[in-house]
CHARMM internal coordinates of N, CA and C (Angstrom, degrees):
IC EDIT
DIST 1 N 1 CA 1.4071
DIST 1 CA 1 C 1.5485
ANGL 1 N 1 CA 1 C 111.33
DIST 1 C 2 N 1.2860
ANGL 1 CA 1 C 2 N 116.51
DIHE 1 N 1 CA 1 C 2 N 134.51
DIST 2 N 2 CA 1.4620
ANGL 1 C 2 N 2 CA 120.93
DIHE 1 CA 1 C 2 N 2 CA -174.91
DIST 2 CA 2 C 1.5233
ANGL 2 N 2 CA 2 C 107.76
DIHE 1 C 2 N 2 CA 2 C -103.99
DIST 2 C 3 N 1.3869
ANGL 2 CA 2 C 3 N 114.18
DIHE 2 N 2 CA 2 C 3 N 139.82
DIST 3 N 3 CA 1.4824
ANGL 2 C 3 N 3 CA 117.43
DIHE 2 CA 2 C 3 N 3 CA 177.89
DIST 3 CA 3 C 1.4762
ANGL 3 N 3 CA 3 C 113.81
DIHE 2 C 3 N 3 CA 3 C -78.87
DIST 3 C 4 N 1.3612
ANGL 3 CA 3 C 4 N 112.60
DIHE 3 N 3 CA 3 C 4 N 167.29
DIST 4 N 4 CA 1.4945
ANGL 3 C 4 N 4 CA 117.34
DIHE 3 CA 3 C 4 N 4 CA 177.39
DIST 4 CA 4 C 1.4603
ANGL 4 N 4 CA 4 C 108.80
DIHE 3 C 4 N 4 CA 4 C -92.81
DIST 4 C 5 N 1.3631
ANGL 4 CA 4 C 5 N 116.23
DIHE 4 N 4 CA 4 C 5 N 138.69
DIST 5 N 5 CA 1.4576
ANGL 4 C 5 N 5 CA 123.30
DIHE 4 CA 4 C 5 N 5 CA 179.21
DIST 5 CA 5 C 1.5497
ANGL 5 N 5 CA 5 C 108.06
DIHE 4 C 5 N 5 CA 5 C -98.57
DIST 5 C 6 N 1.3112
ANGL 5 CA 5 C 6 N 115.71
DIHE 5 N 5 CA 5 C 6 N 124.90
DIST 6 N 6 CA 1.4789
ANGL 5 C 6 N 6 CA 121.67
DIHE 5 CA 5 C 6 N 6 CA 179.15
DIST 6 CA 6 C 1.5523
ANGL 6 N 6 CA 6 C 108.81
DIHE 5 C 6 N 6 CA 6 C -116.23
DIST 6 C 7 N 1.2838
ANGL 6 CA 6 C 7 N 114.29
DIHE 6 N 6 CA 6 C 7 N 140.31
DIST 7 N 7 CA 1.4635
ANGL 6 C 7 N 7 CA 121.06
DIHE 6 CA 6 C 7 N 7 CA -179.71
DIST 7 CA 7 C 1.5313
ANGL 7 N 7 CA 7 C 110.31
DIHE 6 C 7 N 7 CA 7 C -117.58
DIST 7 C 8 N 1.3515
ANGL 7 CA 7 C 8 N 114.08
DIHE 7 N 7 CA 7 C 8 N 153.59
DIST 8 N 8 CA 1.4855
ANGL 7 C 8 N 8 CA 119.18
DIHE 7 CA 7 C 8 N 8 CA 177.06
DIST 8 CA 8 C 1.4981
ANGL 8 N 8 CA 8 C 106.45
DIHE 7 C 8 N 8 CA 8 C -134.91
DIST 8 C 9 N 1.3205
ANGL 8 CA 8 C 9 N 116.62
DIHE 8 N 8 CA 8 C 9 N 128.14
DIST 9 N 9 CA 1.4348
ANGL 8 C 9 N 9 CA 123.01
DIHE 8 CA 8 C 9 N 9 CA 179.43
DIST 9 CA 9 C 1.4993
ANGL 9 N 9 CA 9 C 108.50
DIHE 8 C 9 N 9 CA 9 C -122.73
DIST 9 C 10 N 1.3538
ANGL 9 CA 9 C 10 N 117.48
DIHE 9 N 9 CA 9 C 10 N 133.86
DIST 10 N 10 CA 1.4292
ANGL 9 C 10 N 10 CA 121.28
DIHE 9 CA 9 C 10 N 10 CA 178.61
DIST 10 CA 10 C 1.4986
ANGL 10 N 10 CA 10 C 110.58
DIHE 9 C 10 N 10 CA 10 C -133.31
DIST 10 C 11 N 1.3216
ANGL 10 CA 10 C 11 N 115.36
DIHE 10 N 10 CA 10 C 11 N 134.72
DIST 11 N 11 CA 1.4751
ANGL 10 C 11 N 11 CA 122.93
DIHE 10 CA 10 C 11 N 11 CA 171.81
DIST 11 CA 11 C 1.5316
ANGL 11 N 11 CA 11 C 105.87
DIHE 10 C 11 N 11 CA 11 C -117.14
DIST 11 C 12 N 1.3333
ANGL 11 CA 11 C 12 N 117.28
DIHE 11 N 11 CA 11 C 12 N 153.38
DIST 12 N 12 CA 1.4163
ANGL 11 C 12 N 12 CA 121.91
DIHE 11 CA 11 C 12 N 12 CA -173.53
DIST 12 CA 12 C 1.5067
ANGL 12 N 12 CA 12 C 116.35
DIHE 11 C 12 N 12 CA 12 C -90.68
DIST 12 C 13 N 1.3050
ANGL 12 CA 12 C 13 N 118.09
DIHE 12 N 12 CA 12 C 13 N -7.14
DIST 13 N 13 CA 1.4501
ANGL 12 C 13 N 13 CA 120.26
DIHE 12 CA 12 C 13 N 13 CA 175.04
DIST 13 CA 13 C 1.5243
ANGL 13 N 13 CA 13 C 109.71
DIHE 12 C 13 N 13 CA 13 C -147.53
DIST 13 C 14 N 1.3243
ANGL 13 CA 13 C 14 N 114.70
DIHE 13 N 13 CA 13 C 14 N 156.92
DIST 14 N 14 CA 1.4576
ANGL 13 C 14 N 14 CA 120.74
DIHE 13 CA 13 C 14 N 14 CA -177.71
DIST 14 CA 14 C 1.5315
ANGL 14 N 14 CA 14 C 112.21
DIHE 13 C 14 N 14 CA 14 C -65.68
DIST 14 C 15 N 1.3424
ANGL 14 CA 14 C 15 N 118.22
DIHE 14 N 14 CA 14 C 15 N -20.77
DIST 15 N 15 CA 1.4386
ANGL 14 C 15 N 15 CA 121.06
DIHE 14 CA 14 C 15 N 15 CA -177.91
DIST 15 CA 15 C 1.5798
ANGL 15 N 15 CA 15 C 110.60
DIHE 14 C 15 N 15 CA 15 C -81.77
DIST 15 C 16 N 1.2981
ANGL 15 CA 15 C 16 N 119.93
DIHE 15 N 15 CA 15 C 16 N -16.00
DIST 16 N 16 CA 1.4569
ANGL 15 C 16 N 16 CA 121.98
DIHE 15 CA 15 C 16 N 16 CA -179.90
DIST 16 CA 16 C 1.5158
ANGL 16 N 16 CA 16 C 108.23
DIHE 15 C 16 N 16 CA 16 C -81.71
DIST 16 C 17 N 1.3421
ANGL 16 CA 16 C 17 N 113.53
DIHE 16 N 16 CA 16 C 17 N 152.27
DIST 17 N 17 CA 1.4616
ANGL 16 C 17 N 17 CA 123.58
DIHE 16 CA 16 C 17 N 17 CA -175.54
DIST 17 CA 17 C 1.5630
ANGL 17 N 17 CA 17 C 107.99
DIHE 16 C 17 N 17 CA 17 C -110.60
DIST 17 C 18 N 1.3054
ANGL 17 CA 17 C 18 N 121.64
DIHE 17 N 17 CA 17 C 18 N 124.92
DIST 18 N 18 CA 1.4182
ANGL 17 C 18 N 18 CA 124.35
DIHE 17 CA 17 C 18 N 18 CA -176.53
DIST 18 CA 18 C 1.5486
ANGL 18 N 18 CA 18 C 112.31
DIHE 17 C 18 N 18 CA 18 C -83.60
DIST 18 C 19 N 1.3122
ANGL 18 CA 18 C 19 N 116.35
DIHE 18 N 18 CA 18 C 19 N -0.33
DIST 19 N 19 CA 1.5014
ANGL 18 C 19 N 19 CA 120.33
DIHE 18 CA 18 C 19 N 19 CA -173.48
DIST 19 CA 19 C 1.5193
ANGL 19 N 19 CA 19 C 112.11
DIHE 18 C 19 N 19 CA 19 C -54.87
DIST 19 C 20 N 1.3223
ANGL 19 CA 19 C 20 N 119.30
DIHE 19 N 19 CA 19 C 20 N -40.68
DIST 20 N 20 CA 1.4464
ANGL 19 C 20 N 20 CA 122.59
DIHE 19 CA 19 C 20 N 20 CA -177.74
DIST 20 CA 20 C 1.5281
ANGL 20 N 20 CA 20 C 111.78
DIHE 19 C 20 N 20 CA 20 C -62.43
DIST 20 C 21 N 1.3271
ANGL 20 CA 20 C 21 N 114.20
DIHE 20 N 20 CA 20 C 21 N -40.17
DIST 21 N 21 CA 1.4912
ANGL 20 C 21 N 21 CA 118.05
DIHE 20 CA 20 C 21 N 21 CA 177.91
DIST 21 CA 21 C 1.5105
ANGL 21 N 21 CA 21 C 108.74
DIHE 20 C 21 N 21 CA 21 C -68.80
DIST 21 C 22 N 1.3478
ANGL 21 CA 21 C 22 N 117.65
DIHE 21 N 21 CA 21 C 22 N -40.53
DIST 22 N 22 CA 1.4687
ANGL 21 C 22 N 22 CA 119.55
DIHE 21 CA 21 C 22 N 22 CA -176.70
DIST 22 CA 22 C 1.5254
ANGL 22 N 22 CA 22 C 112.72
DIHE 21 C 22 N 22 CA 22 C -65.41
DIST 22 C 23 N 1.3527
ANGL 22 CA 22 C 23 N 117.64
DIHE 22 N 22 CA 22 C 23 N -27.77
DIST 23 N 23 CA 1.4474
ANGL 22 C 23 N 23 CA 120.28
DIHE 22 CA 22 C 23 N 23 CA 177.65
DIST 23 CA 23 C 1.5283
ANGL 23 N 23 CA 23 C 111.57
DIHE 22 C 23 N 23 CA 23 C -66.78
DIST 23 C 24 N 1.2988
ANGL 23 CA 23 C 24 N 117.04
DIHE 23 N 23 CA 23 C 24 N -25.34
DIST 24 N 24 CA 1.4612
ANGL 23 C 24 N 24 CA 119.79
DIHE 23 CA 23 C 24 N 24 CA -172.81
DIST 24 CA 24 C 1.4713
ANGL 24 N 24 CA 24 C 114.16
DIHE 23 C 24 N 24 CA 24 C -90.56
DIST 24 C 25 N 1.3478
ANGL 24 CA 24 C 25 N 120.49
DIHE 24 N 24 CA 24 C 25 N -6.64
DIST 25 N 25 CA 1.4374
ANGL 24 C 25 N 25 CA 120.51
DIHE 24 CA 24 C 25 N 25 CA 179.46
DIST 25 CA 25 C 1.4921
ANGL 25 N 25 CA 25 C 113.73
DIHE 24 C 25 N 25 CA 25 C -112.42
DIST 25 C 26 N 1.3166
ANGL 25 CA 25 C 26 N 116.08
DIHE 25 N 25 CA 25 C 26 N 149.35
DIST 26 N 26 CA 1.4907
ANGL 25 C 26 N 26 CA 123.34
DIHE 25 CA 25 C 26 N 26 CA 178.77
DIST 26 CA 26 C 1.4743
ANGL 26 N 26 CA 26 C 110.47
DIHE 25 C 26 N 26 CA 26 C -121.13
DIST 26 C 27 N 1.3123
ANGL 26 CA 26 C 27 N 116.26
DIHE 26 N 26 CA 26 C 27 N 87.44
DIST 27 N 27 CA 1.4601
ANGL 26 C 27 N 27 CA 119.74
DIHE 26 CA 26 C 27 N 27 CA -175.02
DIST 27 CA 27 C 1.5401
ANGL 27 N 27 CA 27 C 108.24
DIHE 26 C 27 N 27 CA 27 C -135.00
DIST 27 C 28 N 1.3667
ANGL 27 CA 27 C 28 N 114.66
DIHE 27 N 27 CA 27 C 28 N 165.86
DIST 28 N 28 CA 1.5007
ANGL 27 C 28 N 28 CA 119.47
DIHE 27 CA 27 C 28 N 28 CA 179.88
DIST 28 CA 28 C 1.5042
ANGL 28 N 28 CA 28 C 112.12
DIHE 27 C 28 N 28 CA 28 C -83.44
DIST 28 C 29 N 1.3266
ANGL 28 CA 28 C 29 N 118.10
DIHE 28 N 28 CA 28 C 29 N -28.10
DIST 29 N 29 CA 1.4769
ANGL 28 C 29 N 29 CA 121.28
DIHE 28 CA 28 C 29 N 29 CA -174.97
DIST 29 CA 29 C 1.5023
ANGL 29 N 29 CA 29 C 108.34
DIHE 28 C 29 N 29 CA 29 C -141.67
DIST 29 C 30 N 1.3524
ANGL 29 CA 29 C 30 N 116.50
DIHE 29 N 29 CA 29 C 30 N 133.61
DIST 30 N 30 CA 1.4931
ANGL 29 C 30 N 30 CA 121.64
DIHE 29 CA 29 C 30 N 30 CA -179.65
DIST 30 CA 30 C 1.4866
ANGL 30 N 30 CA 30 C 110.16
DIHE 29 C 30 N 30 CA 30 C -123.37
DIST 30 C 31 N 1.3051
ANGL 30 CA 30 C 31 N 115.72
DIHE 30 N 30 CA 30 C 31 N 135.49
DIST 31 N 31 CA 1.4330
ANGL 30 C 31 N 31 CA 124.55
DIHE 30 CA 30 C 31 N 31 CA 171.80
DIST 31 CA 31 C 1.4840
ANGL 31 N 31 CA 31 C 109.76
DIHE 30 C 31 N 31 CA 31 C -110.15
DIST 31 C 32 N 1.3596
ANGL 31 CA 31 C 32 N 119.50
DIHE 31 N 31 CA 31 C 32 N 129.55
DIST 32 N 32 CA 1.4207
ANGL 31 C 32 N 32 CA 123.55
DIHE 31 CA 31 C 32 N 32 CA -178.92
DIST 32 CA 32 C 1.4589
ANGL 32 N 32 CA 32 C 112.58
DIHE 31 C 32 N 32 CA 32 C -118.61
DIST 32 C 33 N 1.3698
ANGL 32 CA 32 C 33 N 117.65
DIHE 32 N 32 CA 32 C 33 N 134.41
DIST 33 N 33 CA 1.4664
ANGL 32 C 33 N 33 CA 122.33
DIHE 32 CA 32 C 33 N 33 CA -175.45
DIST 33 CA 33 C 1.4984
ANGL 33 N 33 CA 33 C 105.24
DIHE 32 C 33 N 33 CA 33 C -123.20
DIST 33 C 34 N 1.3298
ANGL 33 CA 33 C 34 N 118.15
DIHE 33 N 33 CA 33 C 34 N 128.22
DIST 34 N 34 CA 1.4220
ANGL 33 C 34 N 34 CA 124.46
DIHE 33 CA 33 C 34 N 34 CA 173.84
DIST 34 CA 34 C 1.5527
ANGL 34 N 34 CA 34 C 107.13
DIHE 33 C 34 N 34 CA 34 C -118.66
DIST 34 C 35 N 1.3157
ANGL 34 CA 34 C 35 N 118.36
DIHE 34 N 34 CA 34 C 35 N 111.13
DIST 35 N 35 CA 1.4701
ANGL 34 C 35 N 35 CA 119.45
DIHE 34 CA 34 C 35 N 35 CA -177.58
DIST 35 CA 35 C 1.5295
ANGL 35 N 35 CA 35 C 109.37
DIHE 34 C 35 N 35 CA 35 C -143.26
DIST 35 C 36 N 1.2608
ANGL 35 CA 35 C 36 N 115.54
DIHE 35 N 35 CA 35 C 36 N 144.91
DIST 36 N 36 CA 1.4493
ANGL 35 C 36 N 36 CA 122.75
DIHE 35 CA 35 C 36 N 36 CA 176.91
DIST 36 CA 36 C 1.5257
ANGL 36 N 36 CA 36 C 108.58
DIHE 35 C 36 N 36 CA 36 C -108.92
DIST 36 C 37 N 1.3065
ANGL 36 CA 36 C 37 N 116.66
DIHE 36 N 36 CA 36 C 37 N 127.19
DIST 37 N 37 CA 1.4629
ANGL 36 C 37 N 37 CA 121.67
DIHE 36 CA 36 C 37 N 37 CA -176.59
DIST 37 CA 37 C 1.4299
ANGL 37 N 37 CA 37 C 111.16
DIHE 36 C 37 N 37 CA 37 C -103.87
END
COOR INIT
IC SEED 1 N 1 CA 1 C
IC BUILD
């Protein structure tokens, strides 16, 4: 049985685009967080 791979992408502002990070990962499910601190 093979496990599920889960990815997490975070950008530090709403203006940033996470697409470049998403291109680099090979997972079944991705969670994206956009937050400004």
